[in-house]
C-alpha positions in Angstrom: 2.7 14.4 6.4 0.1 16.0 8.7 -1.0 14.4 11.9 -3.5 15.1 14.6 -3.1 14.7 18.3 -5.3 11.5 17.9 -2.5 10.0 15.8 0.4 11.5 17.8 -0.6 9.7 21.1 -0.5 6.1 19.7 2.8 6.9 18.1 4.3 8.1 21.4 2.8 5.1 23.2 4.2 2.6 20.7 7.6 4.4 20.8 7.6 4.2 24.6 6.4 0.6 24.9 8.3 -0.9 21.9 5.0 -2.0 20.3 4.3 -1.7 16.5 2.8 1.5 15.3 0.3 1.4 12.4 1.0 4.6 10.3 -1.7 4.3 7.7 -4.3 6.5 9.7 -1.8 9.4 9.7 -1.5 9.2 5.9 -5.3 9.0 5.7 -5.7 12.1 7.9 -3.2 14.0 5.9 -5.0 13.1 2.6 -8.3 14.2 4.1 -6.8 17.5 5.3 -5.3 18.2 1.9 -8.0 16.6 -0.3 -8.1 19.7 -2.5 -4.4 19.3 -3.3 -4.5 15.6 -4.4 -4.9 16.4 -8.1 -1.8 18.7 -8.2 0.2 16.1 -6.3 -0.9 13.2 -8.5 1.4 11.7 -11.1 -0.2 12.0 -14.5 -0.3 8.3 -15.1 -2.6 8.7 -18.0 0.3 10.0 -20.1 2.1 6.7 -19.8 1.9 4.0 -22.4 2.5 1.3 -19.9 0.1 -1.3 -18.5 -0.5 -1.1 -14.7 -0.8 -3.8 -12.1 -1.5 -2.2 -8.7 -1.8 -4.0 -5.4 -3.5 -2.1 -2.7 -4.7 -3.6 0.6 -7.2 -2.3 3.0 -5.1 -3.9 5.8 -1.9 -2.1 4.8 -0.5 -0.7 8.1 2.1 1.6 6.6 0.1 3.7 4.2 -3.4 3.6 2.6 -2.3 1.6 -0.5 -5.8 0.7 -1.5 -7.1 4.3 -1.3 -4.1 5.6 -3.4 -4.3 2.7 -5.9 -8.0 3.5 -6.4 -7.1 7.2 -7.1 -4.7 5.9 -9.8 -7.3 3.6 -11.3 -10.0 6.3 -11.2 -7.6 8.7 -13.0 -6.9 6.1 -15.7 -10.7 5.4 -16.1 -11.5 9.1 -16.3 -9.0 9.6 -19.1 -10.2 6.6 -21.0 -6.8 5.0 -20.7 -6.1 2.6 -23.7 -3.7 0.2 -22.1 -4.5 -2.5 -19.5 -4.7 -1.7 -15.9 -5.7 -3.8 -12.9 -6.0 -3.5 -9.2 -5.6 -6.5 -6.9 -6.6 -6.2 -3.3 -6.4 -8.6 -0.3 -8.4 -7.9 2.8 -5.7 -9.1 5.2 -2.7 -8.5 3.0 0.1 -6.4 4.4 2.3 -3.6 3.3 5.0 -5.9 1.9 2.9 -8.0 -0.4 4.5 -9.7 -3.3 7.4 -11.7 -1.9 7.6 -15.0 -3.6 5.2 -17.7 -2.3 6.3 -19.6 0.8 8.3 -16.6 2.0 7.9 -16.3 5.7 5.0 -13.9 6.5 5.4 -13.8 10.2 7.5 -10.6 10.1 4.8 -8.2 11.3 7.0 -5.1 11.8 10.3 -3.4 11.0 12.5 -1.1 13.0 12.8 2.6 12.0 15.9 3.8 13.7 15.4 7.5 12.8 12.3 7.7 14.9 13.0 4.8 17.2 9.8 2.9 16.5 8.6 -0.4 15.2 6.5 0.1 12.0 3.6 -2.3 11.9 2.8 -3.8 8.5 -0.8 -4.5 9.2 -2.8 -7.4 7.9 -2.1 -10.9 9.3 0.5 -13.5 8.6 -2.1 -15.8 7.2 -3.6 -13.0 5.0 -0.1 -12.1 3.8 0.6 -15.7 2.8 -2.7 -16.0 0.9 -2.1 -12.6 -0.8 1.5 -13.6 -1.8 0.3 -17.0 -3.1 -2.5 -15.4 -5.1 -0.7 -12.3 -6.4 2.7 -14.0 -7.3 1.5 -15.9 -10.4 -0.6 -12.8 -11.5 2.5 -10.6 -11.2 4.6 -13.1 -13.2 1.9 -13.4 -15.8 1.6 -9.6 -16.1 5.4 -9.2 -16.5 5.6 -12.0 -19.1 2.7 -10.5 -21.0 4.0 -6.9 -20.9 7.7 -7.5 -21.2 7.4 -10.2 -23.8 9.1 -12.8 -21.7 
């Protein structure tokens, strides 16, 4: 992943202060710097025969899940993909989105021992709870429909 000095400073500050670091901007910067290589790095999802249910959140603090999910959806659309595909998105959803409902959503970070930093998940605890509550039945319905359960 590429990063700029603009992303490096908040990382070092968070590492030094023990505060959560939101990594998504570094991924976005890397994608922007390598925009001409996205196609060659993309998985040819249009060759699949599966249905897709993607969940991408603009508030994802770990990586730009909404942006990357949209790339996948756009790829499916441009190839006139025959099977079902859907994108769910939650404004204040977090990186870890589909725990079962009523799972505690107050965990806002996790420790990365290799770089000695707290990775921030983004979003809000309330947003994560709403996203989990809304997405869980949709994920179950998708799995039942597609797996014949």
